[in-house]
C-alpha positions as CSV (number, residue, x, y, z in Angstrom):
1,M,82.6,3.7,-14.5
2,L,82.1,3.7,-10.8
3,I,79.7,1.2,-9.0
4,L,78.3,2.2,-5.5
5,L,77.2,-0.8,-3.3
6,P,75.4,-1.0,0.0
7,P,77.0,-2.8,2.9
8,S,75.7,-5.7,4.8
9,E,74.8,-6.2,8.4
10,T,76.6,-9.6,8.4
11,K,80.3,-9.7,8.3
12,R,83.0,-12.3,8.1
13,P,85.2,-12.3,11.2
14,G,89.0,-12.3,11.5
15,G,91.7,-10.8,9.1
16,R,95.2,-9.5,9.2
17,A,96.9,-7.7,11.9
18,R,96.6,-4.5,10.0
19,P,94.6,-1.9,12.1
20,L,92.1,0.5,10.5
21,D,93.6,3.7,8.9
22,G,90.8,6.0,8.0
23,A,93.1,8.3,5.9
24,A,94.4,5.4,3.8
25,L,90.8,4.4,2.6
26,A,89.3,5.6,-0.7
27,L,88.3,9.2,-0.7
28,P,90.8,10.4,1.9
29,Q,88.9,13.6,2.0
30,L,86.5,11.8,4.5
31,A,89.2,11.2,7.0
32,A,87.6,13.7,9.5
33,Q,84.2,12.3,9.3
34,R,85.6,8.8,9.8
35,E,87.4,9.8,12.8
36,A,84.3,11.4,14.3
37,V,82.1,8.3,13.8
38,V,84.6,5.8,14.9
39,D,85.3,7.9,18.1
40,A,81.6,8.1,18.7
41,L,81.1,4.3,18.2
42,V,84.1,3.3,20.3
43,A,82.9,5.7,23.1
44,L,79.5,4.3,23.1
45,S,80.8,0.9,23.4
46,A,82.1,1.6,26.8
47,D,78.6,1.3,28.2
48,A,77.3,-2.1,27.1
49,D,73.7,-1.3,28.1
50,A,73.7,2.1,26.4
51,A,75.2,0.5,23.2
52,A,72.7,-2.3,23.0
53,R,69.9,0.3,23.2
54,V,71.2,2.7,20.6
55,L,72.3,-0.1,18.2
56,K,69.0,-2.0,18.9
57,L,70.8,-5.3,19.7
58,S,69.4,-8.4,21.2
59,E,71.0,-10.3,23.9
60,R,72.4,-12.7,21.3
61,Q,73.9,-9.8,19.4
62,R,75.6,-8.2,22.3
63,G,79.0,-9.6,21.4
64,E,79.1,-7.1,18.5
65,I,79.6,-4.3,21.0
66,A,83.2,-5.6,21.7
67,D,83.8,-5.4,17.8
68,N,82.9,-1.7,17.9
69,A,85.1,-1.2,21.0
70,A,88.1,-2.7,19.1
71,L,87.5,-0.8,15.8
72,R,91.0,1.0,16.1
73,T,93.0,-2.3,16.8
74,A,90.9,-5.1,15.3
75,P,92.1,-7.3,12.4
76,T,91.0,-6.1,9.0
77,L,89.9,-7.6,5.7
78,P,89.3,-6.2,2.3
79,A,85.7,-4.7,2.5
80,I,84.6,-6.8,-0.4
81,D,85.6,-10.0,1.5
82,R,84.5,-8.6,5.0
83,Y,80.9,-8.3,4.1
84,T,78.7,-11.4,3.7
85,G,74.9,-11.8,3.1
86,V,72.9,-12.2,-0.2
87,L,74.5,-9.6,-2.3
88,F,78.1,-10.3,-1.3
89,D,77.6,-14.1,-1.4
90,A,76.3,-13.9,-4.9
91,L,79.3,-11.8,-5.8
92,D,81.7,-14.2,-4.2
93,A,84.6,-11.9,-4.6
94,S,87.1,-14.3,-2.9
95,A,86.7,-16.8,-5.7
96,L,87.4,-14.2,-8.4
97,P,90.7,-14.2,-10.3
98,A,93.2,-11.4,-9.5
99,P,92.5,-9.2,-12.5
100,A,88.7,-9.3,-11.6
101,R,89.5,-8.3,-8.0
102,R,91.8,-5.5,-9.2
103,W,88.8,-4.4,-11.4
104,L,86.5,-4.3,-8.3
105,G,89.3,-2.4,-6.4
106,A,89.3,0.4,-9.3
107,H,85.6,0.4,-9.9
108,V,83.6,-0.3,-6.8
109,L,82.9,1.7,-3.7
110,I,80.9,0.4,-0.7
111,Q,78.7,2.8,1.4
112,S,79.4,2.0,5.0
113,A,78.0,3.7,8.1
114,P,81.1,4.1,10.0
115,F,83.6,4.8,7.3
116,G,81.6,6.4,4.6
117,L,82.3,5.3,1.0
118,I,85.2,2.8,1.0
119,G,86.9,1.0,-1.8
120,A,86.2,-2.6,-2.5
121,L,89.7,-3.6,-1.4
122,D,90.1,-1.2,1.5
123,P,91.0,-3.1,4.7
124,I,88.2,-2.6,7.4
125,P,87.5,-4.4,10.8
126,T,84.2,-5.9,11.5
127,Y,81.7,-3.6,13.1
128,R,77.9,-3.1,13.9
129,L,76.4,0.1,12.9
130,S,73.6,0.9,10.3
131,A,72.5,4.0,8.3
132,G,69.7,4.9,10.5
133,T,71.4,4.8,13.9
134,V,71.9,8.0,15.8
135,L,75.1,7.9,17.8
136,P,75.4,10.2,21.0
137,G,77.7,13.1,20.5
138,I,77.7,13.6,16.8
139,P,74.9,14.6,14.3
140,A,72.8,12.0,12.4
141,L,74.9,10.0,10.0
142,R,73.1,11.5,7.1
143,R,74.3,15.0,8.2
144,V,77.7,13.6,8.9
145,W,78.1,11.9,5.5
146,A,76.0,13.4,2.8
147,D,77.6,16.8,1.9
148,A,81.1,15.6,2.5
149,T,80.6,12.5,0.3
150,T,78.9,14.3,-2.4
151,Q,81.9,16.9,-2.5
152,A,84.4,14.0,-2.5
153,L,82.7,12.2,-5.3
154,A,82.7,15.6,-7.3
155,E,86.4,15.8,-6.8
156,A,87.0,12.2,-7.9
157,G,85.1,13.0,-11.1
158,P,83.9,9.6,-12.4
159,R,82.5,9.7,-15.9
160,F,79.5,7.5,-14.9
161,V,78.1,6.1,-11.7
162,L,75.9,3.1,-11.4
163,D,74.2,3.3,-8.0
164,L,73.3,-0.1,-6.6
165,R,72.8,1.2,-2.9
166,S,69.6,0.8,-0.9
167,E,67.8,4.2,-0.5
168,A,68.9,4.5,3.1
169,Y,72.6,4.2,2.1
170,A,72.3,6.3,-1.0
171,A,71.1,9.2,1.3
172,L,74.5,8.9,3.2
173,G,76.3,10.0,-0.1
174,P,74.2,11.5,-2.9
175,V,75.8,11.4,-6.4
176,P,76.6,15.0,-7.4
177,A,74.2,16.5,-9.9
178,G,77.0,17.2,-12.5
179,I,78.0,13.5,-12.7
180,P,76.2,11.2,-15.0
181,S,74.6,8.4,-13.0
182,A,71.8,5.8,-12.9
183,Y,70.0,4.3,-10.0
184,L,69.5,0.5,-10.7
185,R,66.5,-1.2,-9.5
186,V,65.9,-4.9,-9.9
187,V,62.3,-5.7,-11.1
188,T,60.2,-8.5,-12.7
189,E,57.5,-8.5,-15.1
190,A,54.1,-9.8,-13.8
191,E,51.4,-11.3,-15.9
192,G,50.0,-8.6,-18.3
193,G,53.3,-6.6,-18.4
194,A,53.1,-4.9,-14.9
195,V,56.4,-4.3,-13.3
196,R,57.1,-4.9,-9.7
197,A,60.2,-4.3,-7.7
198,L,61.9,-7.4,-6.0
199,N,63.2,-7.5,-2.4
200,H,65.2,-10.5,-1.4
201,F,66.2,-11.5,-5.1
202,N,67.1,-7.8,-5.6
203,K,70.3,-8.2,-3.5
204,H,71.3,-11.5,-5.3
205,A,70.8,-10.1,-8.8
206,K,72.9,-7.1,-7.9
207,G,75.7,-9.3,-6.6
208,E,75.6,-11.5,-9.7
209,L,75.7,-8.3,-11.9
210,V,78.7,-7.0,-10.2
211,R,80.5,-10.4,-10.4
212,R,79.8,-10.4,-14.3
213,L,81.1,-7.0,-14.7
214,A,84.3,-7.8,-12.7
215,E,84.8,-10.8,-14.9
216,A,84.2,-9.0,-18.2
217,R,85.9,-5.7,-17.2
218,P,84.2,-3.7,-19.7
219,R,84.8,-0.1,-20.5
220,V,81.5,1.7,-19.6
221,A,81.2,5.5,-19.5
222,S,77.4,6.1,-19.8
223,A,74.0,4.5,-18.8
224,R,73.7,3.9,-22.7
225,A,77.0,2.0,-22.8
226,F,76.1,0.0,-19.7
227,S,72.8,-1.1,-21.2
228,A,74.6,-2.1,-24.4
229,W,76.9,-4.1,-22.5
230,A,74.2,-5.7,-20.5
231,A,72.3,-6.7,-23.8
232,E,75.5,-8.3,-25.1
233,A,75.8,-10.3,-21.8
234,G,72.3,-11.5,-22.1
235,L,70.8,-9.2,-19.5
236,T,67.7,-7.1,-19.9
237,V,68.4,-3.4,-18.7
238,R,66.0,-0.7,-19.8
239,P,65.1,2.8,-18.7
240,G,63.0,3.2,-15.6
241,A,61.9,6.4,-13.8
242,P,63.8,9.5,-14.5
243,G,67.6,8.9,-13.5
244,E,67.0,5.1,-13.1
245,L,67.5,1.9,-14.9
246,D,65.6,-1.4,-14.4
247,L,67.3,-4.7,-14.4
248,V,64.6,-7.2,-15.4
249,V,65.0,-10.7,-14.0
């Protein structure tokens, strides 16, 4: 089972003096794309006004331009600890025991904008870049990442992929058609049985789900097996639209 997570705009500062090494991250086939995006982001950061405009930063956020300028030399943290925000706060990976963290390292990839898909325990610096940003000097991020990421996932050959990414980040790395997968949506049942998707609580529910998976460390190799595990864990997961599962909360 491979779980794909979105990143977060908010990040924890600091880390170890261990600079970014794009070739040492998960899916090393993406090293060339990582170099291209990091180069473009560092180059953009040399002009603070241009960077603020391209990245759509407020005056209060301009300090994040310095983070991008230092991408190659800044301290790093495991990605699962670097990201904060609703999903990652609910996951609370830093409080998990070592076996659960190792499970995250083996089963979770996070779709970042500058580094592509990265492992949960891959060391990364803090940065500012979102999926929809168009950086000067390189194609749109979807064109940079999509085909290369799909090919890398095909070569990795996971037996089953559970996709928890937002649609914008899923577009940066479509799951290969030949790999069994399910896109998970968090929904609730309204009065009368109507189902509606959730926004804010969507992220919280996904974070809690991944935490419970890391704690239980089940062997899951299909959507059916995942649904069976969820039922045993007291969760309600059922088929949604074609290729999708609904987590009902």
